[in-house]
C-alpha positions in Angstrom: -16.2 49.4 -26.6 -17.9 46.6 -24.6 -19.2 47.9 -21.3 -19.7 45.5 -18.3 -21.8 47.2 -15.6 -22.1 45.9 -12.1 -24.5 47.3 -9.6 -23.9 46.8 -5.9 -26.6 47.0 -3.3 -26.0 46.2 0.4 -27.6 45.7 3.8 -31.3 45.6 3.0 -32.2 44.1 6.4 -35.5 42.9 5.0 -38.1 41.5 7.4 -41.5 39.8 6.6 -43.7 42.3 8.2 -46.5 43.9 6.0 -45.4 47.4 6.4 -41.6 46.9 6.7 -39.8 50.0 5.7 -36.7 48.1 4.8 -38.7 46.1 2.3 -40.2 49.3 0.7 -36.6 50.6 0.5 -35.3 47.5 -1.3 -38.3 47.7 -3.6 -37.2 51.4 -4.4 -33.6 50.3 -4.8 -34.6 47.6 -7.5 -36.8 50.3 -9.3 -33.8 52.6 -9.2 -31.6 50.0 -11.0 -34.3 49.4 -13.6 -34.4 53.1 -14.3 -30.7 53.6 -14.9 -29.6 54.9 -18.3 -27.7 51.6 -18.8 -29.2 48.4 -17.3 -26.5 46.5 -15.2 -25.3 43.3 -16.5 -25.5 41.8 -12.9 -26.2 42.9 -9.4 -24.2 42.1 -6.2 -25.8 42.3 -2.8 -23.2 42.3 -0.2 -24.9 40.8 2.8 -27.5 41.4 5.6 -30.1 40.5 3.0 -32.5 40.0 6.0 -32.8 41.2 9.6 -33.2 37.8 11.4 -32.3 35.2 8.8 -35.7 33.7 8.9 -37.2 31.7 6.1 -40.1 34.1 5.7 -37.7 37.0 5.4 -35.8 35.3 2.5 -39.0 34.5 0.8 -39.9 38.2 0.9 -36.4 39.2 -0.1 -36.6 36.8 -3.1 -39.9 38.3 -4.2 -38.5 41.9 -4.0 -35.5 41.2 -6.2 -37.5 39.2 -8.6 -38.2 42.1 -11.0 -34.4 42.3 -11.8 -34.0 40.6 -15.2 -30.2 40.1 -14.8 -28.4 37.7 -12.5 -28.3 38.6 -8.8 -25.4 37.3 -6.6 -25.6 37.6 -2.8 -23.2 36.8 0.2 -24.3 36.5 3.8 -23.9 39.1 6.5 -24.0 38.9 10.2 -27.8 39.3 10.2 -28.2 36.4 7.8 -28.4 32.7 8.6 -26.3 30.7 6.3 -28.3 27.5 6.2 -31.6 29.3 5.6 -29.9 31.5 2.9 -28.5 28.6 1.1 -31.9 26.7 1.3 -34.0 29.7 0.1 -31.6 31.2 -2.5 -29.1 28.5 -3.4 -25.4 29.0 -4.1 -25.0 30.5 -7.6 -21.8 30.6 -9.6 -19.3 27.8 -9.9 -16.5 26.3 -7.9 -18.4 26.7 -4.6 -16.9 25.8 -1.3 -18.9 23.1 0.6 -20.7 24.4 3.6 -20.4 28.1 2.7 -21.9 30.6 0.4 -18.6 31.1 -1.4 -18.4 30.9 -5.2 -17.0 32.2 -8.5 -18.8 34.2 -11.2 -17.3 34.4 -14.7 -18.5 37.9 -15.9 -16.9 38.3 -19.3 -13.6 40.1 -18.8 -13.9 39.9 -15.0 -13.8 37.1 -12.5 -16.0 37.8 -9.5 -15.3 35.9 -6.2 -17.9 35.9 -3.5 -16.7 35.3 0.0 -18.7 34.1 3.1 -17.6 36.1 6.3 -20.6 34.9 8.2 -19.7 33.9 11.9 -22.6 32.2 13.5 -24.0 34.1 16.6 -21.6 37.1 16.2 -21.8 40.5 14.6 -18.1 40.3 13.7 -17.0 38.2 10.6 -14.4 35.6 9.9 -12.5 34.1 7.0 -11.3 30.7 8.5 -8.3 28.8 7.0 -10.6 26.7 4.8 -12.1 29.9 3.2 -8.9 31.6 2.8 -7.2 28.6 1.3 -10.1 28.3 -1.2 -9.6 31.9 -2.1 -5.8 31.4 -2.6 -6.7 28.6 -5.0 -9.0 30.7 -7.0 -6.6 33.6 -7.4 -3.7 31.3 -8.2 -5.5 29.3 -10.9 -6.3 32.6 -13.0 -3.4 34.9 -12.2 -3.8 37.0 -15.4 -7.6 37.5 -15.0 -8.7 40.7 -13.4 -10.8 39.8 -10.2 -13.3 41.6 -8.0 -13.9 40.2 -4.6 -17.3 40.8 -2.8 -18.0 40.0 0.8 -19.9 41.6 3.7 -17.4 42.6 6.5 -14.7 45.1 5.5 -11.1 43.7 6.0 -9.6 46.9 7.2 -10.3 49.5 9.9 -12.8 52.4 9.3 -11.6 54.5 12.3 -15.0 54.1 13.8 -14.5 52.2 17.0 -17.9 50.5 17.3 -17.8 49.2 13.6 -14.2 48.2 13.9 -15.2 46.1 16.8 -17.5 44.1 14.8 -15.5 43.9 11.5 -13.6 41.0 10.1 -11.4 39.2 12.6 -7.7 38.7 11.7 -7.9 41.0 8.7 -4.1 40.9 8.4 -4.3 37.2 7.0 -6.6 38.4 4.4 -4.5 41.5 3.5 -1.4 39.3 3.3 -3.2 36.9 0.8 -4.2 39.9 -1.3 -0.7 41.4 -1.4 0.4 38.0 -3.2 -2.1 38.5 -6.1 -1.8 41.7 -8.2 -5.0 40.9 -10.3 -7.5 41.9 -7.6 -9.1 45.0 -8.9 -11.4 45.7 -5.9 -12.7 44.4 -2.7 -16.4 45.3 -2.4 -18.1 45.0 1.0 -21.1 46.3 2.9 -21.7 46.3 6.8 -20.9 49.9 7.4 -24.0 51.4 5.7 -21.8 54.2 4.3 -19.4 54.8 1.5 -15.8 54.3 2.4 -12.7 53.9 0.2 -9.2 53.0 1.3 -6.2 50.9 0.5 -6.2 47.3 1.5 -3.6 44.7 0.7 -2.3 46.5 -2.3 -5.7 47.0 -3.9 -8.8 49.2 -3.3 -11.4 48.5 -0.7 -15.0 50.0 -1.3 -17.9 49.7 1.1 -21.5 50.4 -0.1 -24.1 52.5 1.4 -27.3 50.8 2.8 -30.4 50.5 0.7 -32.6 52.3 3.3 -30.1 55.0 4.5 -26.6 56.1 4.1 -24.9 56.8 7.3 -22.7 59.9 7.7 -20.9 59.4 10.9 -19.6 61.9 13.4 -16.0 61.4 12.8 -15.1 63.8 15.6 -16.2 61.1 18.1 -15.0 57.8 16.8 -15.6 56.2 20.3 -19.4 56.2 19.6 -21.4 55.6 16.6 -23.5 58.7 16.0 -24.7 59.2 12.5 -26.8 61.5 10.2 -29.2 59.4 8.0 -28.8 60.5 4.5 -30.4 59.3 1.2 -29.8 55.6 0.3 -27.4 54.8 -2.6 -25.8 52.1 -4.5 -22.4 51.6 -6.2 -22.1 51.1 -10.0 -18.7 49.5 -11.2 -18.0 49.9 -14.9 -15.5 47.9 -16.8 -14.3 48.8 -20.3 -11.1 47.7 -22.0 -9.6 51.1 -22.1 -10.4 52.4 -18.6 -10.5 49.3 -16.6 -12.6 49.2 -13.6 -14.2 52.6 -12.6 -16.7 52.9 -9.7 -19.5 55.5 -9.2 -22.0 56.3 -6.5 -25.7 56.5 -7.5 -28.1 58.1 -5.0 -31.5 56.3 -4.8 -34.0 59.1 -4.9 -37.8 59.0 -4.7 -38.0 60.4 -8.2 -35.6 59.8 -11.1 -34.3 62.9 -12.8 -34.3 63.1 -16.6 -31.0 62.7 -18.5 -29.5 66.0 -19.6 -27.3 66.2 -22.7 -24.5 68.6 -21.6 -22.3 67.7 -24.5 -23.4 66.1 -27.8 -20.0 64.5 -28.7 -18.8 67.5 -30.6 -19.7 70.6 -28.5 -21.1 71.7 -25.2 -24.9 72.3 -25.2 -26.2 75.6 -24.3 
């Protein structure tokens, strides 16, 4: 059984300051991925790689992810700057859309499609007609290939008024496009700094926690953003031929616990 394992980190918000806590958190997240029982085949980072989009911040970010031996694919968030990001990190993958950090990654049985929702000068995100037309073409050209879309801004409401106010503009257009393509297995995003799962355009939308904190919001007061800071986490997306795409949450702790054999394949261990 061939396993394809995709790790998803999000919202590092790295700065170039000597004692930047966000940088320390990303360093720990990278170590966490390297300590997993199975090394991921690739890593997705769904936006807000830096806090201000400055060249020095991207240099720090690039240094922090350098220990990862597998390919790392990034898309911009609202805190990023597209031109600086393209200059510092380049646009990976194939079939890129000119002027945007939008591209395709062929990952064995899966096709990964990175979308650029950056809207300069705004915290909200956008997928303009050019970006949506490009996505339509990519999904149409491989209708039988299971796809995973990754982007920064969630294309659906979270019920948190503040975050919904800076979400993806006109999400209905994106949802309508998704509904025309049954081969989209997941839409993976960041931006919320919390794990959220919901239906979207006939598929499953998942948002990743942050690398420094996971936010647990006060759902009783959706008009304000009041959160409890919890341990950071990442998402792991596993593809096997028999199970398809299955997603897990992995808490990023200060110390990795040892593996315990609860069952040896034939019986429960006492």
